[in-house]
N, C-alpha and C positions, 0 to 999 in steps of 0.2 A: 800613828801608821809609821811602819818603819820604814827609813829612808835607803834608797837606791845606790849600791856601794860595788866598788869593782871587784872588792876582797870578799871572800867567803864568811859568813856571819855565825854567830855563836849566841844565842839566846838564854840567858840563865835568869833562874828565879830568886830573885833577892841578893844582896848585900854580900849576906855569907857564900852562896856559890860560887859570886863573882871574884872575891876573894880567892876561894879555894882553886879553882879555875886558873886565874892568872899566877898564883904561886906555882902550880904545877906546870905553867907552861913556862914560866920564866926561870922554875930550876933546871931546866933543859935546856938554859941558855938562849932564850929565842922572847926576844922582845915583841911582845904582840901589840903595843901599841905604832909601832914603827916598821915590823917585819911584813913587806906584802904579802907572803907567802902565809902570813899566820892567820886566823879569822880575827875578825872584828869582834870582839866580847861586848853585848849588849844587856844592861840590867834590865830586869822587868818586875816590878813589885807584883806580889802575888801569882798563885797557880791559875786562878781564874784568867786575869790578863794574860798569862803564857799560852795557856790554851788557846784563848781568840787570838792571840798575835800569828799562829800557824799558818793559818789559811793565807795571809794575807803574805806574810814573810817568805812562805814557799813560792806564792805568784812572782813575788818579786826578785827573787833568786836570780833570774835569766842564765839558768844552767850551771852558777855557782852554789858549792856547798852550803848549806843552813843546817843548825842542830839546835836542838833545843834542851837543855840540862836544868833538873831541879832537884830539889833532895827530898826523897821519901820523907812522908810525916810517921812519927812511931806510931804506931796502933798497939792499944792495949789489947791482950789477950780476952776472947770471949767469956761473960762473964757465967757464973753457972757450976754444976757439980761437972766434977770430972769423975769417969769411969776408970775405975781399978780393974787392972787387969791380973790375971792369975796365970801362973806358967804350970 
């Protein structure tokens, strides 16, 4: 269960998302670990767990901003014949 915090919180799905967000924030000169105006970034392993975290995290936010980030999974195009169009 997410802990109550005075800072806003961003939940990210997995280590790759954590590093991507942390590097982006730091590239803009913000130390997200110590800057009270920056959100805390919390890693959640797996999309299913991230989705289950949403309701509780929003309830515990107490008016503070709360966000969720996940890298979309690549999907293969649907199998099957493609129709050729003629002009």
